[in-house]
N, C-alpha and C positions, 0 to 999 in steps of 0.2 A: 565428473569430479570437478572441483573448484580449486585444485591445488595451486597455491601461490597467489590466489586472488586477494586483493586488499579491498574490503567492502565497507559500505555504509548503508544502514537500514534506518529509515525514520519511522516513528511510531512503533518502536521495537520493545517497549516495556511490557506489552501484553498482546494478546490476540494473535492475529496473523503476522504482525511484525516480529514478535518474539519467536514464533515458530520459524519464520524465515531466517532470522539471525542464527538460531541454534542449528538449523539445517545446513546453513553455510559452513558453520564451524565443523559439523560432523562430516561434511563432504570435503574437508581439507583446505578451506580458506586459510590464508596466512594471517589475516587480521579482520576483525569485525568491529565497526563503529556502531554503537547502540545509542541512538538519539531519540529523545522523548521529552515531553513536557514534565512527565513524572520522573524526576531525577533519581529518586530512591529505587523506583522500579527498574530504571535503566541500569543502575549499579548492580541490582540483583541478577539481571540477565547477563551483564558483562561478566559477573563472577561465575555464572553457569558456563559461559563460553570458555573462560580461562580454566575451569575445571576439566574441560575436554582437552585442554592442551593448546589452545589457540589464543593469540594475543587479542585483547579487546580494550576498548575505552568507552566509558559511559559519558554521554553529552546531554546536559539539560538544555533544551531549546524550545522556545515558543515560536512555532512556525507561523503563527498569526502576526508576529513581529518580524518583518522582513529584515530588520537590522541585525538579527541574530544568526541569519542563515550563513553568511560568509564565515563567521567564526566557527560554525559547525564543520564546514568543509575544511577550513584551515587546520582545525584540531586533528581531524583524521589524517590529512595529508602529512602533517608534521609528525604524528605518532607512528604512522605506517610507512612513511617514505614515498607516498604516492597514493593513487586511487585508481582502481580498475572497475569497480561495480558500484553504482549508486542505485539504491532501491527507494523510490519515493512512495512509501507505503502509507504514511500517516493520512488520516482522513476523519472527518466528523460529519454527523447528520445534524440537521437543524434542531431536532428534539433534544440535543445535548444542551441547548441554550434557552429553549422556550417551549411552552405547551401550545403556543399559537402557531401551528405549522401549516395551516391551510394556505392556499394561494392568496386569498384576500386578507388574511390576518397576519401573515409572516412579517415580523418587524424588519425594517431595512438594515439595522445594524447586525442582525443575525445572518441575513443574506450575505453581507459583506464579510463576516467572520468565516462563514463556510467557504466562500470563494477564496479568501486569503489563505486558508489552510489547504484546501483541496486543489486549488488551481495555481494561485500565484506562487506558493512555496515550491510547487513542482517545477514551474518555469524557472524560478530564480535559483533553486538548488542545482538544476541541470546547467543553467547558464554559468554559474560560478564554478561548477565542477568540470565544465567542458575543457578548459586548458589542461587540467591534470589528466583527464581521461584521454585526451589526444596524445599526451606524452607517454601513455601506457603502451607497453608491448605485450601485455598479458590478456589480450582479447577484451578490450574495454566495452562496457555496455551500461545502459540506463534501463531500469525496469520500473514501470509506473503501475500503481494500483488503480485500475478503472473499476467498473461495476456493470453488471447487466442493467442496472438502473439508468445507465447512460446510453443504453442501446435500444430500450423499449420504453413506452410511457409508464410512468409511476404516479401515484397520487400526490406525493410530496413534490416540492418545487425546487428548492435550492440544491439539495444533494444530487438528484438525478441530472439536473442541468450542469452542475459542476463536473460530474463524472463524464458527461458527454464532451465537455471541454477538455478533460484529460485525454480522452480518446483522440481527439483532433490534435491536441498538443503533442501526443506521442508520435503522430504521423509527421507533423511539421518539424519536430525535433530530429526525427530520423533523417529527414531530408537535409536539415541544416548541419548535422554532425557527420553525415556520410562523406567519404567511405570509412572514416577513422573509427567511429563509435556507433555501435548498434543501439537502437532504442525500441523497446517493445513494452507491452502492457499485458497484464492479466485482468480478467473481468469476472470477479466472483459472483455467484448467486448468493443465496442465504447461507452464511457460514456460522457455525457455532463459535461465538466469541463472547467476551464480556459485554461488548456493546449490544449484541443481539439478545443476550440473556437479560440485560437490563431493560431492554424494550419490552420483552415478554413479561418480566416481573413487574413492570409498571402498570400492567392491566389491573383494573379495579376488581374484577371477578374472575373465577376460573373459566367461565364461559367466554369472557372477553379475551383472556389469555389464549384459550384454544382457538378463537377466531383469528387472533394475531398470528398464531403459529400456522394456521391453514393458509393465511394470506402470504406467508413467507415461503413455505415449502410446497404449497399446492401446485405450483407450476413446474416443480422439478419432476422430470421423468424418473429420476432416481429418488424415491419418496422419503427423503430425509434431509437434515442439514448437512452441508459439507463440513469438513474439518480444516483447521488451520494447517495440519500436516499435509493435507492434499494440496492446499494452496502453496505451501512451502516447496513442495517437490516441483511444481511448475515454475516457481520463481528460480529455483536452483537450475533447472534446465535452461531457462532463458539467460542465465548468467554464465552458463558453461559454454565451452567450445563446441559442444554437440549441436548448438543452435547457431553456428557461425554464419549460416546463409539466411538467417531470419532478421529482418529489421522492418520497423513500421507496422508490425502486426499487433492485433489484440486477441488474446487467447481466452475464450469464455471457459470458466471453470464453474459451471452453473447447473450441473445435474440435468442438463437438457432443456433448461428454461427457454432459451431462445430458439429451440428447434420446432416449437409448435405454438399454437394460440390457445391451448387448453388450460383447464384448472382441474386437478384431481378432486374427486368427491371426498 
């Protein structure tokens, strides 16, 4: 249970972030901050949370603009009276900004934007939240969204290397904030989200779409996409007092991808 937890989830207007925010509300969180670039989507999720009977606030924030992150933290702390759990969930892939995603073609500005959102915002949000988390007596923690792409080699360039940075940042943050604040991460495999569906739907032909699907779930020992609900349950565990002796760890939620070197036929 997350009874009494005052929480903030970034990238919470859709996908895994939305599922995490709603799961926190269902598990008894006192407050959920819903932060996203999509302000209307954030408002919709906040309304869903309030319908459960939990206080919420929607925050429109561009995590690529570091000057907005302090305001996001301050809004939640002011509205909730403090902060106990920060979930750095927001993340982007390079194909959100360009079709030229290969190592040699990737534009420098796209690399910079992926890193600004996936890495810099995680560091800065954690840094700015740290004083409030240290003041918490409700089991404070930070939970970061890593990826199996940060644990093994992937064809793309910016996204996997940024997620590897998140994994190491999780460990260094755990050291820096110990013993007051726990810092952990979850590392999803291929999860059914609007972002993954958009990647599949962008294929030119049915054959190309099927090839993309095979590349995404072929390494799963459990032969399917994961769901946002399955990620949300892990994120809830990491925020709960049931994980009170865990810090600096990365939990793969990957259907077995990192357990072997194979690819299903």
